[in-house]
Each structure stands twice: as C-alpha cells, then as structure tokens.
N, C-alpha and C positions, 0 to 999 in steps of 0.2 A: 221566485215563485210562481207559478203562474196559477192562479187560484180560479175556480166554480164551483158550484154547487156539485160539482159529482167529487173532488176531491176538500172542499174546504169542511172545517169542522158543524156539525149539525147541533140544534138545540130545538125542543119542540116546545111549544107556550101555548100559552090559552087552553081553545078548543079546535085542535086538530089546525094550528099554526106551525110554522116552519121559518127560523132564522138560520143563515150560514154565515161564519166568520172570514170574509176575505180577507181582513187586517184588523189584526187583535194588539194594540199596543196602546202603555197607560194613555197618552197624549191624542191615541187618533183611533176610533174605531167606526171598519166599514163591515155594514151586513147586509147582505139580500135577505130578504121577508117575504113568505108566500101567507096570504093568508085565504082561507075558506070564503064561500058565501056566507050570508048570515054571523061572522064571527066579529067580536068587538074585546078591544081592550081595555082594561081597569083605568079610571082615570087618575092620572099620576102626575108628578114633577119631578125634576132633579137637581139638586141644590149646586151643583157646579157645572152639568153638562148644559150645553146649547146643542140642537143637532138639526139636520138638514134631513126631511125628507123627500126623495125621486121618486116618481111612481112611470115603473116602466110598464107594467100595463094594467088595465082596468081603471075601477073608479075609487080614491078613496075617502072618505067623509071625518072633517077632525072638527073636534071642537079644543078650543084651544080658550079659557080662560073664560069661558062662556059665551065666545062665539063660535058660530057653526063655519066650516069652509069646506067645499067641495074640488079638489084636487084630480088633474085629468091626467092621461097618460104624457108622459114629456114635459108636465109640470114639477116643481118643488116647493116646498114650503118651510120658512125657518121656524122651530120652535127656541124662543130664548130660553136661557137656565132660566128656574124657576116658572115660570108657566104653567099652570096648569092642564093638562092634555089626555086627548085619545085619540087613537086611530079606529075607525069602524067599517068593514066591507058590507055596503047595507044591496048590493049588487047581483045577479046570476052567475057573475064570471068570476074566478079566481083574482086576488088582488096581487101584484108581484111588485115590490120595492126597492129602494135602498134608504136606510136610515144610515145614517154619518154622524157621530158622537167627535165631542169636543171638549173635554177628555172624554175618557170611554164612560159609557153610563151607566154599566156592567158595575152594581156596588151602592149605585147614586141612585137609585128612585125611591121614591114616596109616593106610597100609594092613598089616596084621597079614600 
C-alpha cells in the first residue's frame, strides 16, 4: 500500500509536533515527523533500538551523548543503541524528517 502523511496513522507529540507511521512493524519503523520552530524533545535513549534520522527540510540540532551536531536537509545521522539523544528545531522554519528505527523504538524509550 502507498503511504503518505495523507493516509498514514498520525500522532501528536511534544509541543505542536506530528508523526506519521509510514511503516509500523516490530522489527522496523519508518516515521515522517514535523517539528514546529522552537520545539525540542526530551533527552532520552533506547535500550534495543538504533535509529537513523534523515532530514527532508530544515535544519536539525542534535545532542548525542553530550555532543552537539547540526544536520541539514538531505543529510542523515545515526543514533546507536543506548546513546542519550534529543532533536531540536531552533530555526524559524518547520523541520521535516524521517526517523527509521530498528527494531521499533515505541515502547523502548527511557527518558533521562
């Protein structure tokens, strides 16, 4: 089945952010997400899941194990299992990205 933000399961998170499940299985998750300007998620880690964030548009600011990274559109960053991380949108435009988790990260999140 063809999936998009028009027909995928949607959920809200944080302060005015969205996620759409493009693929939702126990072994692999692909989510398209949107973050409004000035939003950030809580620092956290996953015990089982590794993740890859691919930026579709905007600029993402990451904190990973105490280090700062800036990831621009058409770039990606890998988050290894157990790495403490958070993504923030500190820019004036919305941030759109894919987050690919193996295995799925829902239910495997530990907030710091």
